[in-house]
All heavy atoms as TSV, in Angstrom:
chain	resi	resn	atom	element	x	y	z
A	1	SER	N	N	75.627	16.009	89.799
A	1	SER	CA	C	75.203	16.411	88.492
A	1	SER	C	C	75.059	17.952	88.466
A	1	SER	O	O	74.938	18.621	89.488
A	1	SER	CB	C	73.920	15.735	88.077
A	1	SER	OG	O	72.801	16.319	88.650
A	2	ALA	N	N	75.006	18.492	87.301
A	2	ALA	CA	C	74.892	19.960	87.151
A	2	ALA	C	C	73.554	20.434	87.704
A	2	ALA	O	O	73.486	21.518	88.284
A	2	ALA	CB	C	75.015	20.333	85.689
A	3	LEU	N	N	72.485	19.665	87.524
A	3	LEU	CA	C	71.197	20.089	88.047
A	3	LEU	C	C	71.185	20.160	89.563
A	3	LEU	O	O	70.697	21.128	90.162
A	3	LEU	CB	C	70.106	19.119	87.585
A	3	LEU	CG	C	68.688	19.394	88.116
A	3	LEU	CD1	C	68.202	20.747	87.728
A	3	LEU	CD2	C	67.738	18.281	87.641
A	4	PHE	N	N	71.802	19.183	90.230
A	4	PHE	CA	C	71.896	19.198	91.694
A	4	PHE	C	C	72.651	20.429	92.158
A	4	PHE	O	O	72.256	21.083	93.103
A	4	PHE	CB	C	72.547	17.923	92.204
A	4	PHE	CG	C	72.629	17.849	93.685
A	4	PHE	CD1	C	71.475	17.545	94.398
A	4	PHE	CD2	C	73.771	18.142	94.392
A	4	PHE	CE1	C	71.508	17.521	95.834
A	4	PHE	CE2	C	73.841	18.069	95.778
A	4	PHE	CZ	C	72.706	17.772	96.498
A	5	GLU	N	N	73.778	20.742	91.470
A	5	GLU	CA	C	74.561	21.901	91.876
A	5	GLU	C	C	73.783	23.164	91.673
A	5	GLU	O	O	73.831	24.103	92.539
A	5	GLU	CB	C	75.893	21.951	91.091
A	5	GLU	CG	C	76.785	23.021	91.649
A	5	GLU	CD	C	78.217	22.906	91.177
A	5	GLU	OE1	O	78.667	21.783	90.954
A	5	GLU	OE2	O	78.829	23.957	91.039
A	6	GLN	N	N	72.993	23.279	90.614
A	6	GLN	CA	C	72.147	24.461	90.407
A	6	GLN	C	C	71.111	24.593	91.513
A	6	GLN	O	O	70.865	25.710	92.037
A	6	GLN	CB	C	71.423	24.379	89.082
A	6	GLN	CG	C	72.281	24.588	87.869
A	6	GLN	CD	C	71.516	24.417	86.572
A	6	GLN	OE1	O	70.451	23.803	86.546
A	6	GLN	NE2	N	72.082	24.909	85.496
A	7	LEU	N	N	70.523	23.470	91.918
A	7	LEU	CA	C	69.553	23.500	92.991
A	7	LEU	C	C	70.192	23.934	94.324
A	7	LEU	O	O	69.592	24.699	95.070
A	7	LEU	CB	C	68.865	22.124	93.157
A	7	LEU	CG	C	67.953	21.688	92.022
A	7	LEU	CD1	C	67.556	20.226	92.169
A	7	LEU	CD2	C	66.735	22.583	91.928
A	8	MET	N	N	71.397	23.419	94.600
A	8	MET	CA	C	72.055	23.819	95.857
A	8	MET	C	C	72.400	25.312	95.814
A	8	MET	O	O	72.185	25.979	96.827
A	8	MET	CB	C	73.335	22.968	96.019
A	8	MET	CG	C	73.113	21.504	96.268
A	8	MET	SD	S	72.199	21.188	97.814
A	8	MET	CE	C	73.455	21.533	99.011
A	9	ARG	N	N	72.906	25.809	94.727
A	9	ARG	CA	C	73.199	27.256	94.648
A	9	ARG	C	C	71.943	28.083	94.786
A	9	ARG	O	O	71.972	29.131	95.422
A	9	ARG	CB	C	73.931	27.567	93.337
A	9	ARG	CG	C	75.362	27.098	93.336
A	9	ARG	CD	C	76.040	27.477	92.011
A	9	ARG	NE	N	77.389	26.884	91.924
A	9	ARG	CZ	C	78.489	27.493	92.336
A	9	ARG	NH1	N	78.424	28.730	92.803
A	9	ARG	NH2	N	79.644	26.877	92.201
A	10	ALA	N	N	70.833	27.648	94.218
A	10	ALA	CA	C	69.576	28.350	94.350
A	10	ALA	C	C	69.157	28.462	95.825
A	10	ALA	O	O	68.485	29.405	96.210
A	10	ALA	CB	C	68.501	27.691	93.532
A	11	GLU	N	N	69.523	27.460	96.624
A	11	GLU	CA	C	69.196	27.457	98.055
A	11	GLU	C	C	70.280	28.113	98.896
A	11	GLU	O	O	70.179	28.173	100.125
A	11	GLU	CB	C	68.955	26.027	98.534
A	11	GLU	CG	C	67.753	25.357	97.924
A	11	GLU	CD	C	66.452	26.077	98.260
A	11	GLU	OE1	O	66.304	26.545	99.411
A	11	GLU	OE2	O	65.566	26.189	97.380
A	12	GLY	N	N	71.341	28.643	98.239
A	12	GLY	CA	C	72.363	29.375	98.976
A	12	GLY	C	C	73.494	28.504	99.491
A	12	GLY	O	O	74.218	28.906	100.425
A	13	PHE	N	N	73.698	27.317	98.894
A	13	PHE	CA	C	74.817	26.450	99.288
A	13	PHE	C	C	75.847	26.391	98.158
A	13	PHE	O	O	75.474	26.324	96.984
A	13	PHE	CB	C	74.285	25.036	99.590
A	13	PHE	CG	C	73.479	24.949	100.849
A	13	PHE	CD1	C	72.079	25.008	100.767
A	13	PHE	CD2	C	74.092	24.818	102.078
A	13	PHE	CE1	C	71.331	24.953	101.927
A	13	PHE	CE2	C	73.359	24.742	103.218
A	13	PHE	CZ	C	71.956	24.801	103.166
A	14	TYR	N	N	77.124	26.353	98.562
A	14	TYR	CA	C	78.220	26.350	97.601
A	14	TYR	C	C	79.188	25.229	97.915
A	14	TYR	O	O	79.458	24.952	99.089
A	14	TYR	CB	C	78.968	27.710	97.660
A	14	TYR	CG	C	78.029	28.841	97.374
A	14	TYR	CD1	C	77.365	29.476	98.439
A	14	TYR	CD2	C	77.785	29.273	96.094
A	14	TYR	CE1	C	76.480	30.539	98.188
A	14	TYR	CE2	C	76.909	30.360	95.837
A	14	TYR	CZ	C	76.264	30.945	96.880
A	14	TYR	OH	O	75.399	31.985	96.661
A	15	PRO	N	N	79.776	24.582	96.902
A	15	PRO	CA	C	80.708	23.496	97.169
A	15	PRO	C	C	81.951	24.032	97.851
A	15	PRO	O	O	82.552	25.008	97.405
A	15	PRO	CB	C	81.025	22.907	95.780
A	15	PRO	CG	C	80.660	23.971	94.817
A	15	PRO	CD	C	79.590	24.807	95.461
A	16	ALA	N	N	82.340	23.369	98.957
A	16	ALA	CA	C	83.540	23.785	99.718
A	16	ALA	C	C	84.602	22.745	99.595
A	16	ALA	O	O	85.793	23.075	99.709
A	16	ALA	CB	C	83.157	24.031	101.182
A	17	GLN	N	N	84.228	21.463	99.448
A	17	GLN	CA	C	85.208	20.387	99.375
A	17	GLN	C	C	84.650	19.260	98.514
A	17	GLN	O	O	83.487	18.888	98.595
A	17	GLN	CB	C	85.506	19.848	100.768
A	17	GLN	CG	C	86.519	18.741	100.792
A	17	GLN	CD	C	86.835	18.319	102.220
A	17	GLN	OE1	O	86.487	18.946	103.174
A	17	GLN	NE2	N	87.551	17.206	102.346
A	18	LEU	N	N	85.525	18.738	97.655
A	18	LEU	CA	C	85.194	17.572	96.853
A	18	LEU	C	C	86.200	16.459	97.173
A	18	LEU	O	O	87.401	16.679	97.187
A	18	LEU	CB	C	85.318	17.888	95.338
A	18	LEU	CG	C	84.219	18.780	94.767
A	18	LEU	CD1	C	84.569	20.232	94.935
A	18	LEU	CD2	C	84.002	18.409	93.333
A	19	MET	N	N	85.667	15.282	97.466
A	19	MET	CA	C	86.508	14.152	97.742
A	19	MET	C	C	86.238	13.041	96.722
A	19	MET	O	O	85.103	12.562	96.622
A	19	MET	CB	C	86.275	13.593	99.169
A	19	MET	CG	C	87.156	12.440	99.507
A	19	MET	SD	S	86.926	11.821	101.222
A	19	MET	CE	C	87.770	13.125	102.110
A	20	LEU	N	N	87.242	12.716	95.932
A	20	LEU	CA	C	87.133	11.644	94.967
A	20	LEU	C	C	87.462	10.341	95.668
A	20	LEU	O	O	88.522	10.274	96.319
A	20	LEU	CB	C	88.069	11.887	93.789
A	20	LEU	CG	C	87.837	13.133	92.964
A	20	LEU	CD1	C	88.900	13.291	91.931
A	20	LEU	CD2	C	86.464	13.118	92.333
A	21	VAL	N	N	86.613	9.355	95.589
A	21	VAL	CA	C	86.794	8.096	96.307
A	21	VAL	C	C	87.064	6.984	95.328
A	21	VAL	O	O	86.286	6.747	94.381
A	21	VAL	CB	C	85.550	7.777	97.154
A	21	VAL	CG1	C	85.753	6.500	97.954
A	21	VAL	CG2	C	85.195	8.939	98.088
A	22	SER	N	N	88.197	6.287	95.508
A	22	SER	CA	C	88.572	5.170	94.687
A	22	SER	C	C	88.652	3.894	95.507
A	22	SER	O	O	88.946	3.972	96.717
A	22	SER	CB	C	89.827	5.432	93.946
A	22	SER	OG	O	90.947	5.414	94.830
A	23	PRO	N	N	88.406	2.751	94.908
A	23	PRO	CA	C	88.508	1.528	95.691
A	23	PRO	C	C	89.913	1.187	96.130
A	23	PRO	O	O	90.097	0.661	97.240
A	23	PRO	CB	C	88.000	0.437	94.748
A	23	PRO	CG	C	87.847	1.078	93.418
A	23	PRO	CD	C	87.973	2.538	93.557
A	24	LYS	N	N	90.925	1.482	95.325
A	24	LYS	CA	C	92.324	1.165	95.637
A	24	LYS	C	C	93.221	2.199	94.934
A	24	LYS	O	O	92.815	2.819	93.960
A	24	LYS	CB	C	92.692	-0.189	95.103
A	24	LYS	CG	C	92.239	-1.351	95.855
A	24	LYS	CD	C	92.777	-2.598	95.179
A	24	LYS	CE	C	92.717	-3.790	96.092
A	24	LYS	NZ	N	93.260	-5.001	95.461
A	25	PRO	N	N	94.474	2.314	95.412
A	25	PRO	CA	C	95.427	3.196	94.700
A	25	PRO	C	C	95.561	2.747	93.240
A	25	PRO	O	O	95.629	1.549	92.958
A	25	PRO	CB	C	96.699	3.015	95.460
A	25	PRO	CG	C	96.305	2.503	96.814
A	25	PRO	CD	C	95.058	1.725	96.599
A	26	GLY	N	N	95.598	3.681	92.330
A	26	GLY	CA	C	95.752	3.367	90.910
A	26	GLY	C	C	94.459	3.075	90.217
A	26	GLY	O	O	94.433	3.019	88.989
A	27	LYS	N	N	93.353	2.871	90.949
A	27	LYS	CA	C	92.050	2.675	90.342
A	27	LYS	C	C	91.335	4.024	90.161
A	27	LYS	O	O	91.567	4.966	90.892
A	27	LYS	CB	C	91.167	1.778	91.212
A	27	LYS	CG	C	91.675	0.387	91.411
A	27	LYS	CD	C	91.337	-0.443	90.195
A	27	LYS	CE	C	91.684	-1.895	90.450
A	27	LYS	NZ	N	91.315	-2.733	89.349
A	28	LYS	N	N	90.477	4.090	89.178
A	28	LYS	CA	C	89.738	5.303	88.893
A	28	LYS	C	C	88.689	5.520	90.008
A	28	LYS	O	O	88.084	4.560	90.494
A	28	LYS	CB	C	89.028	5.156	87.563
A	28	LYS	CG	C	88.353	6.429	87.060
A	28	LYS	CD	C	87.807	6.237	85.676
A	28	LYS	CE	C	87.199	7.518	85.236
A	28	LYS	NZ	N	86.627	7.404	83.882
A	29	ALA	N	N	88.514	6.776	90.388
A	29	ALA	CA	C	87.516	7.131	91.413
A	29	ALA	C	C	86.118	6.753	90.854
A	29	ALA	O	O	85.798	7.011	89.711
A	29	ALA	CB	C	87.558	8.636	91.734
A	30	ASN	N	N	85.322	6.137	91.744
A	30	ASN	CA	C	83.963	5.770	91.321
A	30	ASN	C	C	82.881	6.414	92.168
A	30	ASN	O	O	81.744	6.085	92.035
A	30	ASN	CB	C	83.811	4.255	91.324
A	30	ASN	CG	C	84.126	3.601	92.624
A	30	ASN	OD1	O	84.413	4.255	93.616
A	30	ASN	ND2	N	84.046	2.285	92.716
A	31	ARG	N	N	83.306	7.322	93.058
A	31	ARG	CA	C	82.378	8.094	93.900
A	31	ARG	C	C	82.934	9.482	94.114
A	31	ARG	O	O	84.133	9.663	94.086
A	31	ARG	CB	C	82.186	7.451	95.293
A	31	ARG	CG	C	81.664	6.057	95.283
A	31	ARG	CD	C	81.663	5.493	96.699
A	31	ARG	NE	N	81.263	4.111	96.686
A	31	ARG	CZ	C	82.105	3.095	96.799
A	31	ARG	NH1	N	83.386	3.332	96.940
A	31	ARG	NH2	N	81.697	1.880	96.782
A	32	VAL	N	N	82.018	10.420	94.366
A	32	VAL	CA	C	82.434	11.781	94.716
A	32	VAL	C	C	81.569	12.201	95.877
A	32	VAL	O	O	80.367	12.061	95.863
A	32	VAL	CB	C	82.208	12.746	93.533
A	32	VAL	CG1	C	82.598	14.177	93.963
A	32	VAL	CG2	C	83.014	12.339	92.308
A	33	MET	N	N	82.241	12.717	96.938
A	33	MET	CA	C	81.515	13.282	98.070
A	33	MET	C	C	81.744	14.780	98.001
A	33	MET	O	O	82.873	15.217	97.802
A	33	MET	CB	C	82.025	12.715	99.378
A	33	MET	CG	C	81.736	11.266	99.510
A	33	MET	SD	S	82.059	10.615	101.205
A	33	MET	CE	C	83.845	10.742	101.312
A	34	ILE	N	N	80.676	15.537	98.160
A	34	ILE	CA	C	80.816	17.013	98.077
A	34	ILE	C	C	80.254	17.594	99.363
A	34	ILE	O	O	79.162	17.248	99.802
A	34	ILE	CB	C	80.045	17.582	96.887
A	34	ILE	CG1	C	80.502	16.919	95.594
A	34	ILE	CG2	C	80.221	19.104	96.814
A	34	ILE	CD1	C	79.673	17.297	94.383
A	35	GLN	N	N	81.043	18.478	99.982
A	35	GLN	CA	C	80.596	19.222	101.169
A	35	GLN	C	C	80.192	20.607	100.734
A	35	GLN	O	O	80.932	21.295	100.036
A	35	GLN	CB	C	81.739	19.305	102.155
A	35	GLN	CG	C	81.417	20.147	103.383
A	35	GLN	CD	C	82.592	20.279	104.288
A	35	GLN	OE1	O	83.557	19.499	104.300
A	35	GLN	NE2	N	82.587	21.337	105.114
A	36	TYR	N	N	78.977	20.978	101.112
A	36	TYR	CA	C	78.449	22.307	100.759
A	36	TYR	C	C	78.408	23.188	101.985
A	36	TYR	O	O	78.218	22.719	103.109
A	36	TYR	CB	C	77.049	22.200	100.188
A	36	TYR	CG	C	77.005	21.646	98.771
A	36	TYR	CD1	C	76.935	20.285	98.526
A	36	TYR	CD2	C	77.057	22.505	97.673
A	36	TYR	CE1	C	76.926	19.792	97.250
A	36	TYR	CE2	C	77.018	22.026	96.400
A	36	TYR	CZ	C	76.955	20.670	96.159
A	36	TYR	OH	O	76.912	20.187	94.891
A	37	GLU	N	N	78.634	24.480	101.790
A	37	GLU	CA	C	78.565	25.464	102.869
A	37	GLU	C	C	77.734	26.656	102.388
A	37	GLU	O	O	77.559	26.864	101.179
A	37	GLU	CB	C	79.945	25.883	103.267
A	37	GLU	CG	C	80.762	24.768	103.902
A	37	GLU	CD	C	82.144	25.197	104.336
A	37	GLU	OE1	O	82.514	26.414	104.133
A	37	GLU	OE2	O	82.875	24.348	104.863
A	38	ARG	N	N	77.322	27.450	103.313
A	38	ARG	CA	C	76.526	28.651	102.994
A	38	ARG	C	C	77.369	29.770	102.394
A	38	ARG	O	O	76.843	30.544	101.612
A	38	ARG	CB	C	75.802	29.168	104.222
A	38	ARG	CG	C	74.645	28.334	104.643
A	38	ARG	CD	C	73.381	28.906	104.111
A	38	ARG	NE	N	72.244	28.128	104.576
A	38	ARG	CZ	C	71.144	28.068	103.900
A	38	ARG	NH1	N	70.996	28.752	102.798
A	38	ARG	NH2	N	70.151	27.383	104.319
A	39	ASN	N	N	78.617	29.844	102.757
A	39	ASN	CA	C	79.473	30.923	102.264
A	39	ASN	C	C	80.216	30.451	100.989
A	39	ASN	O	O	80.772	29.386	100.989
A	39	ASN	CB	C	80.505	31.346	103.332
A	39	ASN	CG	C	79.801	31.861	104.549
A	39	ASN	OD1	O	78.821	32.589	104.488
A	39	ASN	ND2	N	80.314	31.477	105.720
A	40	PRO	N	N	80.187	31.285	99.958
A	40	PRO	CA	C	80.914	30.914	98.738
A	40	PRO	C	C	82.412	30.740	98.987
A	40	PRO	O	O	82.989	31.528	99.790
A	40	PRO	CB	C	80.670	32.083	97.776
A	40	PRO	CG	C	79.537	32.862	98.362
A	40	PRO	CD	C	79.527	32.554	99.813
A	41	VAL	N	N	83.023	29.813	98.370
A	41	VAL	CA	C	84.459	29.550	98.482
A	41	VAL	C	C	85.098	29.821	97.151
A	41	VAL	O	O	84.545	29.461	96.097
A	41	VAL	CB	C	84.654	28.058	98.880
A	41	VAL	CG1	C	86.136	27.719	98.897
A	41	VAL	CG2	C	84.017	27.743	100.227
A	42	GLN	N	N	86.236	30.494	97.142
A	42	GLN	CA	C	86.930	30.825	95.899
A	42	GLN	C	C	87.236	29.544	95.120
A	42	GLN	O	O	86.892	29.435	93.952
A	42	GLN	CB	C	88.236	31.576	96.175
A	42	GLN	CG	C	88.070	33.001	96.563
A	42	GLN	CD	C	87.777	33.874	95.337
A	42	GLN	OE1	O	87.724	33.409	94.191
A	42	GLN	NE2	N	87.486	35.127	95.592
A	43	GLU	N	N	87.887	28.608	95.785
A	43	GLU	CA	C	88.267	27.370	95.114
A	43	GLU	C	C	87.995	26.200	96.080
A	43	GLU	O	O	88.656	26.142	97.140
A	43	GLU	CB	C	89.756	27.387	94.731
A	43	GLU	CG	C	90.231	26.181	93.983
A	43	GLU	CD	C	89.573	26.019	92.618
A	43	GLU	OE1	O	89.281	27.032	91.977
A	43	GLU	OE2	O	89.383	24.869	92.183
A	44	PRO	N	N	87.042	25.328	95.778
A	44	PRO	CA	C	86.794	24.194	96.690
A	44	PRO	C	C	88.058	23.346	96.854
A	44	PRO	O	O	88.828	23.169	95.933
A	44	PRO	CB	C	85.705	23.399	95.979
A	44	PRO	CG	C	85.068	24.341	95.005
A	44	PRO	CD	C	86.166	25.306	94.643
A	45	ARG	N	N	88.220	22.802	98.047
A	45	ARG	CA	C	89.339	21.847	98.303
A	45	ARG	C	C	89.061	20.551	97.596
A	45	ARG	O	O	87.932	20.071	97.547
A	45	ARG	CB	C	89.474	21.623	99.830
A	45	ARG	CG	C	89.871	22.857	100.617
A	45	ARG	CD	C	90.064	22.494	102.091
A	45	ARG	NE	N	88.985	21.748	102.711
A	45	ARG	CZ	C	87.883	22.272	103.265
A	45	ARG	NH1	N	87.704	23.581	103.256
A	45	ARG	NH2	N	86.961	21.540	103.812
A	46	HIS	N	N	90.103	19.948	97.066
A	46	HIS	CA	C	90.005	18.647	96.396
A	46	HIS	C	C	90.849	17.641	97.146
A	46	HIS	O	O	91.990	17.916	97.497
A	46	HIS	CB	C	90.465	18.726	94.963
A	46	HIS	CG	C	89.542	19.476	94.060
A	46	HIS	ND1	N	89.449	20.822	94.037
A	46	HIS	CD2	C	88.630	19.045	93.168
A	46	HIS	CE1	C	88.529	21.219	93.185
A	46	HIS	NE2	N	88.049	20.118	92.634
A	47	GLU	N	N	90.280	16.473	97.417
A	47	GLU	CA	C	90.992	15.430	98.091
A	47	GLU	C	C	90.738	14.103	97.359
A	47	GLU	O	O	89.745	13.966	96.651
A	47	GLU	CB	C	90.528	15.301	99.533
A	47	GLU	CG	C	90.928	16.483	100.406
A	47	GLU	CD	C	90.595	16.253	101.858
A	47	GLU	OE1	O	90.719	15.090	102.321
A	47	GLU	OE2	O	90.236	17.232	102.530
A	48	LEU	N	N	91.609	13.157	97.609
A	48	LEU	CA	C	91.458	11.808	97.065
A	48	LEU	C	C	91.444	10.824	98.248
A	48	LEU	O	O	92.289	10.946	99.155
A	48	LEU	CB	C	92.597	11.445	96.116
A	48	LEU	CG	C	92.603	10.037	95.557
A	48	LEU	CD1	C	91.335	9.778	94.715
A	48	LEU	CD2	C	93.838	9.830	94.719
A	49	LEU	N	N	90.514	9.891	98.291
A	49	LEU	CA	C	90.452	8.890	99.335
A	49	LEU	C	C	90.453	7.536	98.678
A	49	LEU	O	O	89.576	7.224	97.835
A	49	LEU	CB	C	89.171	9.069	100.164
A	49	LEU	CG	C	88.894	7.993	101.181
A	49	LEU	CD1	C	89.900	8.070	102.326
A	49	LEU	CD2	C	87.466	8.087	101.732
A	50	ASP	N	N	91.399	6.703	99.064
A	50	ASP	CA	C	91.429	5.288	98.622
A	50	ASP	C	C	90.799	4.503	99.766
A	50	ASP	O	O	91.218	4.613	100.928
A	50	ASP	CB	C	92.844	4.806	98.397
A	50	ASP	CG	C	93.505	5.505	97.204
A	50	ASP	OD1	O	92.792	5.705	96.198
A	50	ASP	OD2	O	94.695	5.814	97.293
A	51	ILE	N	N	89.803	3.665	99.486
A	51	ILE	CA	C	89.155	2.842	100.499
A	51	ILE	C	C	90.097	1.796	101.037
A	51	ILE	O	O	90.170	1.555	102.220
A	51	ILE	CB	C	87.870	2.215	99.971
A	51	ILE	CG1	C	86.852	3.330	99.629
A	51	ILE	CG2	C	87.258	1.228	100.949
A	51	ILE	CD1	C	85.562	2.876	98.981
A	52	ARG	N	N	90.819	1.151	100.147
A	52	ARG	CA	C	91.745	0.098	100.537
A	52	ARG	C	C	93.183	0.404	100.095
A	52	ARG	O	O	93.354	1.138	99.106
A	52	ARG	CB	C	91.344	-1.240	99.981
A	52	ARG	CG	C	89.992	-1.706	100.549
A	52	ARG	CD	C	89.638	-3.104	100.025
A	52	ARG	NE	N	88.400	-3.579	100.540
A	52	ARG	CZ	C	88.273	-4.301	101.681
A	52	ARG	NH1	N	89.346	-4.608	102.360
A	52	ARG	NH2	N	87.093	-4.713	102.091
A	53	ASN	N	N	94.150	-0.119	100.805
A	53	ASN	CA	C	95.548	-0.043	100.396
A	53	ASN	C	C	95.809	-1.037	99.306
A	53	ASN	O	O	94.967	-1.880	98.987
A	53	ASN	CB	C	96.449	-0.309	101.606
A	53	ASN	CG	C	96.333	0.673	102.700
A	53	ASN	OD1	O	96.159	1.845	102.445
A	53	ASN	ND2	N	96.386	0.204	103.939
A	54	SER	N	N	97.009	-1.026	98.768
A	54	SER	CA	C	97.396	-1.953	97.717
A	54	SER	C	C	97.382	-3.411	98.216
A	54	SER	O	O	97.266	-4.347	97.458
A	54	SER	CB	C	98.727	-1.592	97.113
A	54	SER	OG	O	99.715	-1.527	98.114
A	55	ASP	N	N	97.531	-3.620	99.564
A	55	ASP	CA	C	97.498	-4.939	100.145
A	55	ASP	C	C	96.057	-5.388	100.509
A	55	ASP	O	O	95.868	-6.375	101.152
A	55	ASP	CB	C	98.411	-5.029	101.334
A	55	ASP	CG	C	97.936	-4.171	102.507
A	55	ASP	OD1	O	96.951	-3.415	102.373
A	55	ASP	OD2	O	98.585	-4.227	103.571
A	56	ASN	N	N	95.071	-4.615	100.078
A	56	ASN	CA	C	93.656	-4.875	100.198
A	56	ASN	C	C	93.129	-4.645	101.650
A	56	ASN	O	O	91.958	-4.913	101.938
A	56	ASN	CB	C	93.309	-6.297	99.768
A	56	ASN	CG	C	91.931	-6.347	99.107
A	56	ASN	OD1	O	91.501	-5.353	98.510
A	56	ASN	ND2	N	91.240	-7.422	99.240
A	57	ALA	N	N	93.962	-4.109	102.535
A	57	ALA	CA	C	93.476	-3.714	103.870
A	57	ALA	C	C	92.851	-2.335	103.755
A	57	ALA	O	O	93.214	-1.527	102.880
A	57	ALA	CB	C	94.663	-3.666	104.857
A	58	TYR	N	N	91.926	-2.018	104.667
A	58	TYR	CA	C	91.332	-0.683	104.648
A	58	TYR	C	C	92.416	0.365	104.951
A	58	TYR	O	O	93.272	0.159	105.798
A	58	TYR	CB	C	90.212	-0.560	105.700
A	58	TYR	CG	C	88.960	-1.304	105.334
A	58	TYR	CD1	C	88.558	-2.440	105.989
A	58	TYR	CD2	C	88.148	-0.819	104.285
A	58	TYR	CE1	C	87.395	-3.099	105.684
A	58	TYR	CE2	C	87.010	-1.492	103.924
A	58	TYR	CZ	C	86.625	-2.618	104.610
A	58	TYR	OH	O	85.480	-3.281	104.258
A	59	SER	N	N	92.333	1.475	104.237
A	59	SER	CA	C	93.345	2.525	104.426
A	59	SER	C	C	93.083	3.260	105.758
A	59	SER	O	O	91.941	3.276	106.240
A	59	SER	CB	C	93.282	3.543	103.271
A	59	SER	OG	O	92.089	4.290	103.302
A	60	ALA	N	N	94.114	3.842	106.319
A	60	ALA	CA	C	94.002	4.573	107.559
A	60	ALA	C	C	93.037	5.736	107.402
A	60	ALA	O	O	92.245	6.037	108.301
A	60	ALA	CB	C	95.382	5.085	107.999
A	61	GLU	N	N	93.045	6.421	106.259
A	61	GLU	CA	C	92.161	7.514	106.013
A	61	GLU	C	C	90.682	7.111	106.013
A	61	GLU	O	O	89.819	7.755	106.537
A	61	GLU	CB	C	92.505	8.258	104.708
A	61	GLU	CG	C	93.861	8.906	104.662
A	61	GLU	CD	C	94.988	7.940	104.327
A	61	GLU	OE1	O	94.732	6.741	104.012
A	61	GLU	OE2	O	96.149	8.348	104.420
A	62	TYR	N	N	90.424	5.970	105.385
A	62	TYR	CA	C	89.051	5.428	105.316
A	62	TYR	C	C	88.604	5.027	106.733
A	62	TYR	O	O	87.463	5.314	107.110
A	62	TYR	CB	C	88.996	4.224	104.351
A	62	TYR	CG	C	87.614	3.637	104.272
A	62	TYR	CD1	C	86.619	4.286	103.539
A	62	TYR	CD2	C	87.289	2.443	104.920
A	62	TYR	CE1	C	85.337	3.733	103.455
A	62	TYR	CE2	C	86.016	1.911	104.849
A	62	TYR	CZ	C	85.060	2.549	104.098
A	62	TYR	OH	O	83.793	2.042	104.012
A	63	LYS	N	N	89.464	4.397	107.452
A	63	LYS	CA	C	89.126	3.973	108.833
A	63	LYS	C	C	88.825	5.233	109.690
A	63	LYS	O	O	87.843	5.231	110.453
A	63	LYS	CB	C	90.270	3.223	109.489
A	63	LYS	CG	C	90.380	1.809	109.019
A	63	LYS	CD	C	91.542	1.140	109.756
A	63	LYS	CE	C	91.698	-0.296	109.384
A	63	LYS	NZ	N	92.793	-0.957	110.141
A	64	ALA	N	N	89.623	6.272	109.557
A	64	ALA	CA	C	89.392	7.487	110.338
A	64	ALA	C	C	88.044	8.135	109.943
A	64	ALA	O	O	87.348	8.660	110.834
A	64	ALA	CB	C	90.551	8.475	110.085
A	65	LEU	N	N	87.705	8.102	108.691
A	65	LEU	CA	C	86.461	8.698	108.210
A	65	LEU	C	C	85.250	7.921	108.664
A	65	LEU	O	O	84.198	8.490	108.999
A	65	LEU	CB	C	86.486	8.812	106.680
A	65	LEU	CG	C	85.306	9.483	106.020
A	65	LEU	CD1	C	85.237	10.967	106.413
A	65	LEU	CD2	C	85.393	9.342	104.501
A	66	THR	N	N	85.348	6.588	108.756
A	66	THR	CA	C	84.160	5.769	109.024
A	66	THR	C	C	84.150	5.112	110.405
A	66	THR	O	O	83.248	4.327	110.676
A	66	THR	CB	C	84.052	4.699	107.951
A	66	THR	OG1	O	85.210	3.878	107.955
A	66	THR	CG2	C	83.891	5.283	106.565
A	67	LYS	N	N	85.128	5.407	111.261
A	67	LYS	CA	C	85.281	4.668	112.531
A	67	LYS	C	C	84.042	4.789	113.421
A	67	LYS	O	O	83.732	3.878	114.166
A	67	LYS	CB	C	86.482	5.127	113.289
A	67	LYS	CG	C	86.463	6.565	113.785
A	67	LYS	CD	C	87.715	6.899	114.527
A	67	LYS	CE	C	87.920	8.328	114.842
A	67	LYS	NZ	N	86.848	9.137	115.282
A	68	ASP	N	N	83.291	5.855	113.317
A	68	ASP	CA	C	82.100	6.020	114.164
A	68	ASP	C	C	80.917	5.160	113.674
A	68	ASP	O	O	79.948	5.035	114.392
A	68	ASP	CB	C	81.653	7.486	114.162
A	68	ASP	CG	C	82.650	8.375	114.907
A	68	ASP	OD1	O	83.444	7.851	115.690
A	68	ASP	OD2	O	82.666	9.588	114.640
A	69	PHE	N	N	81.059	4.546	112.500
A	69	PHE	CA	C	79.969	3.746	111.936
A	69	PHE	C	C	80.295	2.259	111.914
A	69	PHE	O	O	79.397	1.475	111.630
A	69	PHE	CB	C	79.680	4.226	110.525
A	69	PHE	CG	C	79.370	5.711	110.437
A	69	PHE	CD1	C	80.331	6.621	110.073
A	69	PHE	CD2	C	78.094	6.145	110.797
A	69	PHE	CE1	C	80.046	7.982	110.006
A	69	PHE	CE2	C	77.822	7.494	110.774
A	69	PHE	CZ	C	78.793	8.425	110.384
A	70	TYR	N	N	81.507	1.870	112.168
A	70	TYR	CA	C	81.900	0.470	112.115
A	70	TYR	C	C	82.487	0.044	113.487
A	70	TYR	O	O	83.350	0.697	114.002
A	70	TYR	CB	C	82.954	0.217	111.005
A	70	TYR	CG	C	82.402	0.335	109.629
A	70	TYR	CD1	C	82.694	1.454	108.858
A	70	TYR	CD2	C	81.581	-0.649	109.120
A	70	TYR	CE1	C	82.174	1.577	107.568
A	70	TYR	CE2	C	81.065	-0.515	107.832
A	70	TYR	CZ	C	81.372	0.591	107.082
A	70	TYR	OH	O	80.843	0.684	105.810
A	71	LEU	N	N	82.002	-1.047	113.996
A	71	LEU	CA	C	82.477	-1.543	115.286
A	71	LEU	C	C	83.869	-2.125	115.242
A	71	LEU	O	O	84.613	-2.136	116.177
A	71	LEU	CB	C	81.516	-2.576	115.837
A	71	LEU	CG	C	80.092	-2.076	116.113
A	71	LEU	CD1	C	79.216	-3.242	116.553
A	71	LEU	CD2	C	80.115	-0.989	117.141
A	72	ASN	N	N	84.273	-2.659	114.075
A	72	ASN	CA	C	85.588	-3.313	113.962
A	72	ASN	C	C	86.743	-2.363	113.624
A	72	ASN	O	O	87.869	-2.816	113.414
A	72	ASN	CB	C	85.535	-4.452	112.947
A	72	ASN	CG	C	85.256	-3.969	111.547
A	72	ASN	OD1	O	84.715	-2.873	111.350
A	72	ASN	ND2	N	85.555	-4.788	110.545
A	73	PHE	N	N	86.501	-1.085	113.598
A	73	PHE	CA	C	87.601	-0.118	113.390
A	73	PHE	C	C	87.916	0.448	114.727
A	73	PHE	O	O	88.596	1.198	115.086
A	73	PHE	CB	C	87.197	0.993	112.443
A	73	PHE	CG	C	87.081	0.557	110.980
A	73	PHE	CD1	C	86.458	1.331	110.101
A	73	PHE	CD2	C	87.595	-0.636	110.576
A	73	PHE	CE1	C	86.332	0.960	108.744
A	73	PHE	CE2	C	87.482	-1.027	109.231
A	73	PHE	CZ	C	86.843	-0.237	108.340
């Protein structure tokens, strides 16, 4: 939200990367992950992450991101 971003900037943190997370390819993103850094960035990086492939299996990108938290990956 705008209030959260204002609070982060007031503490000296700036958005460096935004990742839009969608459940499957073609579905609308229903989550946003934001990475903040101390140094201002001209243009934050934007990425898209699909949790599952069109065949309903977990995507390789999702597995790589969460492998340290799940035993079955």
